[in-house]
MOPAC internal coordinates of N, CA, C and O (Angstrom, degrees):
PM7 1SCF
backbone

  N    0.0000 0     0.00 0     0.00 0    0    0    0
  C    1.4579 1     0.00 0     0.00 0    1    0    0
  C    1.5257 1   108.56 1     0.00 0    2    1    0
  O    1.2310 1   120.15 1   -45.32 1    3    2    1
  N    1.3127 1   117.32 1   134.68 1    3    2    1
  C    1.4604 1   121.26 1  -179.13 1    5    3    2
  C    1.5237 1   110.09 1  -109.26 1    6    5    3
  O    1.2310 1   120.78 1    -8.06 1    7    6    5
  N    1.3291 1   116.11 1   171.94 1    7    6    5
  C    1.4644 1   120.33 1   176.02 1    9    7    6
  C    1.5242 1   110.63 1   -58.04 1   10    9    7
  O    1.2310 1   120.15 1   140.77 1   11   10    9
  N    1.3323 1   117.33 1   -39.23 1   11   10    9
  C    1.4605 1   120.11 1  -179.70 1   13   11   10
  C    1.5201 1   111.08 1   -63.27 1   14   13   11
  O    1.2310 1   120.33 1   142.06 1   15   14   13
  N    1.3477 1   116.97 1   -37.94 1   15   14   13
  C    1.4613 1   120.05 1   176.59 1   17   15   14
  C    1.5282 1   110.68 1   -61.99 1   18   17   15
  O    1.2310 1   120.50 1   136.97 1   19   18   17
  N    1.3299 1   116.64 1   -43.03 1   19   18   17
  C    1.4662 1   120.53 1   179.62 1   21   19   18
  C    1.5192 1   110.87 1   -64.50 1   22   21   19
  O    1.2310 1   120.05 1   137.75 1   23   22   21
  N    1.3357 1   117.51 1   -42.25 1   23   22   21
  C    1.4660 1   120.35 1   179.16 1   25   23   22
  C    1.5223 1   110.72 1   -61.55 1   26   25   23
  O    1.2310 1   120.38 1   139.70 1   27   26   25
  N    1.3214 1   116.88 1   -40.30 1   27   26   25
  C    1.4584 1   120.56 1  -179.22 1   29   27   26
  C    1.5219 1   111.08 1   -66.20 1   30   29   27
  O    1.2310 1   120.18 1   146.66 1   31   30   29
  N    1.3353 1   117.26 1   -33.34 1   31   30   29
  C    1.4574 1   121.26 1  -179.05 1   33   31   30
  C    1.5280 1   112.41 1   -77.31 1   34   33   31
  O    1.2310 1   119.64 1   154.96 1   35   34   33
  N    1.3131 1   118.29 1   -25.04 1   35   34   33
  C    1.4632 1   121.94 1  -175.55 1   37   35   34
  C    1.5292 1   110.35 1  -127.83 1   38   37   35
  O    1.2310 1   119.98 1  -108.02 1   39   38   37
  N    1.3481 1   117.64 1    71.98 1   39   38   37
  C    1.4695 1   120.29 1  -176.12 1   41   39   38
  C    1.5284 1   112.74 1   -83.76 1   42   41   39
  O    1.2310 1   120.14 1  -106.19 1   43   42   41
  N    1.3249 1   117.33 1    73.81 1   43   42   41
  C    1.4544 1   121.66 1  -177.99 1   45   43   42
  C    1.5185 1   110.11 1  -103.06 1   46   45   43
  O    1.2310 1   120.74 1   -28.40 1   47   46   45
  N    1.3437 1   116.19 1   151.60 1   47   46   45
  C    1.4563 1   120.54 1  -179.98 1   49   47   46
  C    1.5204 1   110.71 1  -112.10 1   50   49   47
  O    1.2310 1   120.98 1   -27.75 1   51   50   49
  N    1.3146 1   115.72 1   152.25 1   51   50   49
  C    1.4512 1   123.53 1  -178.68 1   53   51   50
  C    1.5278 1   110.11 1   -72.37 1   54   53   51
  O    1.2310 1   119.57 1   -53.75 1   55   54   53
  N    1.3325 1   118.42 1   126.25 1   55   54   53
  C    1.4645 1   120.77 1   177.07 1   57   55   54
  C    1.5311 1   112.22 1   -64.44 1   58   57   55
  O    1.2310 1   120.03 1   155.89 1   59   58   57
  N    1.3294 1   117.54 1   -24.11 1   59   58   57
  C    1.4601 1   121.75 1  -176.98 1   61   59   58
  C    1.5307 1   112.51 1   -78.47 1   62   61   59
  O    1.2310 1   120.80 1   130.21 1   63   62   61
  N    1.3746 1   116.07 1   -49.79 1   63   62   61
  C    1.4750 1   118.26 1  -173.37 1   65   63   62
  C    1.5189 1   113.43 1  -124.43 1   66   65   63
  O    1.2310 1   119.64 1   172.21 1   67   66   65
  N    1.3377 1   118.29 1    -7.79 1   67   66   65
  C    1.4562 1   120.90 1  -179.50 1   69   67   66
  C    1.5174 1   114.34 1    84.96 1   70   69   67
  O    1.2310 1   120.22 1  -176.21 1   71   70   69
  N    1.3434 1   117.19 1     3.79 1   71   70   69
  C    1.4639 1   120.89 1   179.42 1   73   71   70
  C    1.5200 1   111.44 1   -73.48 1   74   73   71
  O    1.2310 1   120.76 1   -10.92 1   75   74   73
  N    1.3246 1   116.15 1   169.08 1   75   74   73
  C    1.4657 1   121.70 1   179.23 1   77   75   74
  C    1.5170 1   110.71 1   -75.38 1   78   77   75
  O    1.2310 1   120.82 1   -42.94 1   79   78   77
  N    1.3464 1   116.04 1   137.06 1   79   78   77
  C    1.4616 1   121.33 1   175.99 1   81   79   78
  C    1.5170 1   109.50 1   -93.80 1   82   81   79
  O    1.2310 1   120.63 1   -51.42 1   83   82   81
  N    1.3202 1   116.39 1   128.58 1   83   82   81
  C    1.4547 1   122.81 1   177.64 1   85   83   82
  C    1.5220 1   108.78 1   -98.25 1   86   85   83
  O    1.2310 1   120.43 1   -54.48 1   87   86   85
  N    1.3220 1   116.79 1   125.52 1   87   86   85
  C    1.4538 1   121.38 1   177.25 1   89   87   86
  C    1.5218 1   108.47 1   -71.76 1   90   89   87
  O    1.2310 1   120.36 1   -61.56 1   91   90   89
  N    1.3427 1   116.91 1   118.44 1   91   90   89
  C    1.4601 1   119.42 1  -178.28 1   93   91   90
  C    1.5220 1   112.36 1  -112.08 1   94   93   91
  O    1.2310 1   119.76 1   171.43 1   95   94   93
  N    1.3322 1   118.07 1    -8.57 1   95   94   93
  C    1.4659 1   121.38 1   174.07 1   97   95   94
  C    1.5134 1   107.31 1  -149.46 1   98   97   95
  O    1.2310 1   120.46 1   -68.89 1   99   98   97
  N    1.3280 1   116.72 1   111.11 1   99   98   97
  C    1.4632 1   121.20 1  -175.58 1  101   99   98
  C    1.5167 1   111.18 1   -89.79 1  102  101   99
  O    1.2310 1   120.66 1   -60.70 1  103  102  101
  N    1.3133 1   116.34 1   119.30 1  103  102  101
  C    1.4649 1   123.60 1   175.50 1  105  103  102
  C    1.5166 1   112.56 1    51.90 1  106  105  103
  O    1.2310 1   120.63 1  -148.20 1  107  106  105
  N    1.3190 1   116.41 1    31.80 1  107  106  105
  C    1.4445 1   120.03 1   179.05 1  109  107  106
  C    1.5100 1   113.48 1    77.03 1  110  109  107
  O    1.2310 1   120.15 1  -174.51 1  111  110  109
  N    1.3213 1   117.32 1     5.49 1  111  110  109
  C    1.4580 1   120.47 1   179.54 1  113  111  110
  C    1.5228 1   110.47 1   -77.26 1  114  113  111
  O    1.2310 1   120.92 1   -26.48 1  115  114  113
  N    1.3149 1   115.85 1   153.52 1  115  114  113
  C    1.4606 1   121.29 1   171.46 1  117  115  114
  C    1.5233 1   106.76 1  -102.78 1  118  117  115
  O    1.2310 1   120.83 1   -49.82 1  119  118  117
  N    1.3247 1   116.01 1   130.18 1  119  118  117
  C    1.4637 1   121.88 1  -176.51 1  121  119  118
  C    1.5189 1   110.15 1  -113.96 1  122  121  119
  O    1.2310 1   120.88 1   -34.37 1  123  122  121
  N    1.3125 1   115.92 1   145.63 1  123  122  121
  C    1.4542 1   121.82 1   169.02 1  125  123  122
  C    1.5225 1   107.23 1   -98.39 1  126  125  123
  O    1.2310 1   120.39 1   -39.58 1  127  126  125
  N    1.3409 1   116.85 1   140.42 1  127  126  125
  C    1.4552 1   121.62 1  -179.96 1  129  127  126
  C    1.5219 1   109.01 1  -116.91 1  130  129  127
  O    1.2310 1   121.14 1   -51.87 1  131  130  129
  N    1.3203 1   115.43 1   128.13 1  131  130  129
  C    1.4652 1   120.39 1   173.83 1  133  131  130
  C    1.5199 1   107.43 1   -79.19 1  134  133  131
  O    1.2310 1   118.95 1   -67.02 1  135  134  133
  N    1.3483 1   119.61 1   112.98 1  135  134  133
  C    1.4529 1   121.31 1  -175.38 1  137  135  134
  C    1.5274 1   113.30 1   -62.97 1  138  137  135
  O    1.2310 1   119.68 1   154.45 1  139  138  137
  N    1.3110 1   118.22 1   -25.55 1  139  138  137
  C    1.4600 1   120.84 1  -178.52 1  141  139  138
  C    1.5245 1   112.16 1   -76.12 1  142  141  139
  O    1.2310 1   120.40 1   141.62 1  143  142  141
  N    1.3537 1   116.85 1   -38.38 1  143  142  141
  C    1.4623 1   120.22 1  -173.98 1  145  143  142
  C    1.5220 1   113.80 1  -111.74 1  146  145  143
  O    1.2310 1   120.01 1   162.42 1  147  146  145
  N    1.3387 1   117.59 1   -17.58 1  147  146  145
  C    1.4628 1   120.55 1  -175.16 1  149  147  146
  C    1.5152 1   113.10 1    78.65 1  150  149  147
  O    1.2310 1   119.99 1  -176.27 1  151  150  149
  N    1.3338 1   117.62 1     3.73 1  151  150  149
  C    1.4625 1   121.23 1   179.77 1  153  151  150
  C    1.5245 1   110.68 1   -69.40 1  154  153  151
  O    1.2310 1   121.05 1   -38.92 1  155  154  153
  N    1.3284 1   115.59 1   141.08 1  155  154  153
  C    1.4614 1   121.72 1   178.95 1  157  155  154
  C    1.5198 1   109.70 1  -103.03 1  158  157  155
  O    1.2310 1   120.45 1   -41.62 1  159  158  157
  N    1.3142 1   116.75 1   138.38 1  159  158  157
  C    1.4604 1   121.54 1   172.35 1  161  159  158
  C    1.5200 1   107.89 1  -127.48 1  162  161  159
  O    1.2310 1   121.26 1   -43.01 1  163  162  161
  N    1.3154 1   115.20 1   136.99 1  163  162  161
  C    1.4627 1   121.03 1  -177.21 1  165  163  162
  C    1.5114 1   109.83 1   -71.14 1  166  165  163
  O    1.2310 1   120.70 1   -42.72 1  167  166  165
  N    1.3446 1   116.27 1   137.28 1  167  166  165
  C    1.4537 1   120.43 1   179.74 1  169  167  166
  C    1.5214 1   112.66 1  -115.47 1  170  169  167
  O    1.2310 1   119.67 1   135.60 1  171  170  169
  N    1.3227 1   118.23 1   -44.40 1  171  170  169
  C    1.4658 1   119.17 1  -170.78 1  173  171  170
  C    1.5249 1   110.44 1  -162.84 1  174  173  171
  O    1.2310 1   120.38 1   -39.38 1  175  174  173
  N    1.3317 1   116.88 1   140.62 1  175  174  173
  C    1.4678 1   122.67 1   174.70 1  177  175  174
  C    1.5251 1   108.84 1   -88.04 1  178  177  175
  O    1.2310 1   119.94 1   -53.22 1  179  178  177
  N    1.3242 1   117.72 1   126.78 1  179  178  177
  C    1.4677 1   119.90 1  -178.49 1  181  179  178
  C    1.5289 1   112.95 1  -123.85 1  182  181  179
  O    1.2310 1   119.49 1  -175.61 1  183  182  181
  N    1.3273 1   118.58 1     4.39 1  183  182  181
  C    1.4493 1   119.62 1   178.81 1  185  183  182
  C    1.5119 1   110.99 1   151.53 1  186  185  183
  O    1.2310 1   120.20 1    11.12 1  187  186  185
  N    1.3235 1   117.23 1  -168.88 1  187  186  185
  C    1.4604 1   121.58 1  -178.78 1  189  187  186
  C    1.5229 1   111.12 1  -115.97 1  190  189  187
  O    1.2310 1   120.00 1  -140.37 1  191  190  189
  N    1.3020 1   117.60 1    39.63 1  191  190  189
  C    1.4645 1   121.40 1  -178.94 1  193  191  190
  C    1.5183 1   109.07 1  -111.42 1  194  193  191
  O    1.2310 1   120.51 1   -42.84 1  195  194  193
  N    1.3104 1   116.62 1   137.16 1  195  194  193
  C    1.4569 1   122.04 1   175.02 1  197  195  194
  C    1.5240 1   108.37 1  -109.93 1  198  197  195
  O    1.2310 1   120.51 1   -47.45 1  199  198  197
  N    1.3072 1   116.62 1   132.55 1  199  198  197
  C    1.4621 1   121.59 1  -179.83 1  201  199  198
  C    1.5231 1   108.53 1  -112.63 1  202  201  199
  O    1.2310 1   120.88 1   -47.36 1  203  202  201
  N    1.3347 1   115.91 1   132.64 1  203  202  201
  C    1.4497 1   122.31 1   178.23 1  205  203  202
  C    1.5269 1   109.49 1  -121.16 1  206  205  203
  O    1.2310 1   120.47 1   -29.22 1  207  206  205
  N    1.3252 1   116.71 1   150.78 1  207  206  205
  C    1.4623 1   121.82 1   173.30 1  209  207  206
  C    1.5174 1   108.07 1  -126.69 1  210  209  207
  O    1.2310 1   120.69 1   -46.59 1  211  210  209
  N    1.3412 1   116.29 1   133.41 1  211  210  209
  C    1.4527 1   120.76 1   177.09 1  213  211  210
  C    1.5292 1   108.91 1   -73.93 1  214  213  211
  O    1.2310 1   120.64 1   -52.92 1  215  214  213
  N    1.3304 1   116.39 1   127.08 1  215  214  213
  C    1.4658 1   120.50 1  -179.48 1  217  215  214
  C    1.5221 1   111.61 1   -72.96 1  218  217  215
  O    1.2310 1   120.19 1   164.76 1  219  218  217
  N    1.3282 1   117.25 1   -15.24 1  219  218  217
  C    1.4649 1   121.23 1  -177.90 1  221  219  218
  C    1.5315 1   112.16 1   -92.93 1  222  221  219
  O    1.2310 1   120.36 1   121.87 1  223  222  221
  N    1.3452 1   116.92 1   -58.13 1  223  222  221
  C    1.4709 1   120.28 1  -174.98 1  225  223  222
  C    1.5240 1   113.58 1  -102.23 1  226  225  223
  O    1.2310 1   119.44 1   170.10 1  227  226  225
  N    1.3459 1   118.67 1    -9.90 1  227  226  225
  C    1.4611 1   121.49 1   177.78 1  229  227  226
  C    1.5190 1   114.60 1    82.63 1  230  229  227
  O    1.2310 1   119.78 1  -177.00 1  231  230  229
  N    1.3391 1   118.03 1     3.00 1  231  230  229
  C    1.4709 1   120.92 1   179.00 1  233  231  230
  C    1.5274 1   109.90 1   -63.32 1  234  233  231
  O    1.2310 1   120.47 1   -37.33 1  235  234  233
  N    1.3385 1   116.70 1   142.67 1  235  234  233
  C    1.4644 1   121.84 1   178.04 1  237  235  234
  C    1.5211 1   109.82 1  -104.59 1  238  237  235
  O    1.2310 1   120.97 1   -39.76 1  239  238  237
  N    1.3387 1   115.75 1   140.24 1  239  238  237
  C    1.4576 1   122.14 1   178.40 1  241  239  238
  C    1.5133 1   109.53 1  -131.39 1  242  241  239
  O    1.2310 1   120.96 1   -28.09 1  243  242  241
  N    1.3291 1   115.77 1   151.91 1  243  242  241
  C    1.4657 1   119.91 1   171.64 1  245  243  242
  C    1.5193 1   108.58 1  -126.32 1  246  245  243
  O    1.2310 1   121.10 1   -28.20 1  247  246  245
  N    1.3157 1   115.51 1   151.80 1  247  246  245
  C    1.4562 1   122.38 1   173.86 1  249  247  246
  C    1.5092 1   108.41 1  -132.90 1  250  249  247
  O    1.2310 1   121.09 1   -31.67 1  251  250  249
  N    1.3177 1   115.52 1   148.33 1  251  250  249
  C    1.4565 1   120.79 1   176.45 1  253  251  250
  C    1.5250 1   108.05 1  -111.81 1  254  253  251
  O    1.2310 1   120.59 1   -63.41 1  255  254  253
  N    1.3124 1   116.49 1   116.59 1  255  254  253
  C    1.4561 1   126.00 1   173.30 1  257  255  254
  C    1.5222 1   117.25 1    69.08 1  258  257  255
  O    1.2310 1   117.86 1   125.71 1  259  258  257
  N    1.3352 1   121.68 1   -54.29 1  259  258  257
  C    1.4605 1   117.68 1  -167.06 1  261  259  258
  C    1.5247 1   115.59 1  -119.56 1  262  261  259
  O    1.2310 1   118.89 1  -173.33 1  263  262  261
  N    1.3111 1   119.72 1     6.67 1  263  262  261
  C    1.4730 1   123.98 1   178.93 1  265  263  262
  C    1.5233 1   113.77 1    65.18 1  266  265  263
  O    1.2310 1   118.94 1  -175.49 1  267  266  265
  N    1.3223 1   119.62 1     4.51 1  267  266  265
  C    1.4585 1   119.75 1  -177.74 1  269  267  266
  C    1.5274 1   113.00 1   -99.72 1  270  269  267
  O    1.2310 1   119.89 1   178.82 1  271  270  269
  N    1.3343 1   117.82 1    -1.18 1  271  270  269
  C    1.4529 1   120.96 1  -179.19 1  273  271  270
  C    1.5276 1   109.64 1  -119.20 1  274  273  271
  O    1.2310 1   119.79 1   -95.16 1  275  274  273
  N    1.3273 1   118.01 1    84.84 1  275  274  273
  C    1.4637 1   119.02 1  -175.54 1  277  275  274
  C    1.5273 1   112.96 1   -74.21 1  278  277  275
  O    1.2310 1   120.59 1   -39.70 1  279  278  277
  N    1.3027 1   116.47 1   140.30 1  279  278  277
  C    1.4516 1   123.61 1   175.71 1  281  279  278
  C    1.5184 1   108.34 1  -130.73 1  282  281  279
  O    1.2310 1   120.20 1   -34.90 1  283  282  281
  N    1.3181 1   117.22 1   145.10 1  283  282  281
  C    1.4599 1   120.86 1   177.35 1  285  283  282
  C    1.5151 1   109.09 1  -104.24 1  286  285  283
  O    1.2310 1   120.22 1   -44.26 1  287  286  285
  N    1.3198 1   117.18 1   135.74 1  287  286  285
  C    1.4598 1   122.39 1   178.36 1  289  287  286
  C    1.5169 1   108.70 1   -86.89 1  290  289  287
  O    1.2310 1   120.58 1   -62.46 1  291  290  289
  N    1.3379 1   116.49 1   117.54 1  291  290  289
  C    1.4598 1   121.76 1   177.57 1  293  291  290
  C    1.5064 1   107.03 1  -123.05 1  294  293  291
  O    1.2310 1   121.11 1   -75.12 1  295  294  293
  N    1.3210 1   115.48 1   104.88 1  295  294  293
  C    1.4534 1   121.73 1  -175.76 1  297  295  294
  C    1.5228 1   108.80 1    53.45 1  298  297  295
  O    1.2310 1   118.98 1    65.77 1  299  298  297
  N    1.3347 1   119.56 1  -114.23 1  299  298  297
  C    1.4665 1   120.16 1  -178.09 1  301  299  298
  C    1.5215 1   112.85 1  -105.20 1  302  301  299
  O    1.2310 1   119.96 1  -172.50 1  303  302  301
  N    1.3279 1   117.69 1     7.50 1  303  302  301
  C    1.4564 1   120.18 1  -178.33 1  305  303  302
  C    1.5273 1   109.96 1  -112.78 1  306  305  303
  O    1.2310 1   121.00 1   -31.60 1  307  306  305
  N    1.3435 1   115.70 1   148.40 1  307  306  305
  C    1.4526 1   120.57 1   173.84 1  309  307  306
  C    1.5242 1   107.93 1   -96.30 1  310  309  307
  O    1.2310 1   120.73 1   -44.12 1  311  310  309
  N    1.3089 1   116.20 1   135.88 1  311  310  309
  C    1.4575 1   120.91 1   179.72 1  313  311  310
  C    1.5199 1   108.80 1  -126.61 1  314  313  311
  O    1.2310 1   120.20 1   -49.99 1  315  314  313
  N    1.3426 1   117.23 1   130.01 1  315  314  313
  C    1.4590 1   120.94 1   178.37 1  317  315  314
  C    1.5202 1   108.72 1   -68.40 1  318  317  315
  O    1.2310 1   120.85 1   -43.89 1  319  318  317
  N    1.3283 1   115.97 1   136.11 1  319  318  317
  C    1.4613 1   121.53 1   177.20 1  321  319  318
  C    1.5139 1   108.16 1  -102.62 1  322  321  319
  O    1.2310 1   120.08 1   -55.52 1  323  322  321
  N    1.3132 1   117.45 1   124.48 1  323  322  321
  C    1.4609 1   121.64 1   178.03 1  325  323  322
  C    1.5181 1   109.22 1   -88.33 1  326  325  323
  O    1.2310 1   120.69 1   -42.25 1  327  326  325
  N    1.3385 1   116.28 1   137.75 1  327  326  325
  C    1.4663 1   120.16 1   177.69 1  329  327  326
  C    1.5032 1   110.17 1   -79.14 1  330  329  327
  O    1.2310 1   120.10 1   180.00 1  331  330  329

C-alpha cells in the first residue's frame, strides 16, 4: 500500500482551508516507509487514533474511530474543530 492508495481511501478536506488531508497515521498504527518505492509496511499498533495533515496549510487533525469527529493538534493539546 502506498501513500497514494491511502489518500484515495480517505478523501477528507481541511475544515480550515479546504485542502486535502493526508492520512499520516492509520488507526494509531506505526508504519515503515520504503524510501525507494513509497510502500508502507505495518510495524506496530499503538491505539485507535488517526492523524491527518493538510497538504495545503499544514494543519494537523486527529480522529478517533470513525473520522467524523475532527480535532486540531495545537502544541500538546487537542482542540475540536467546528465545521
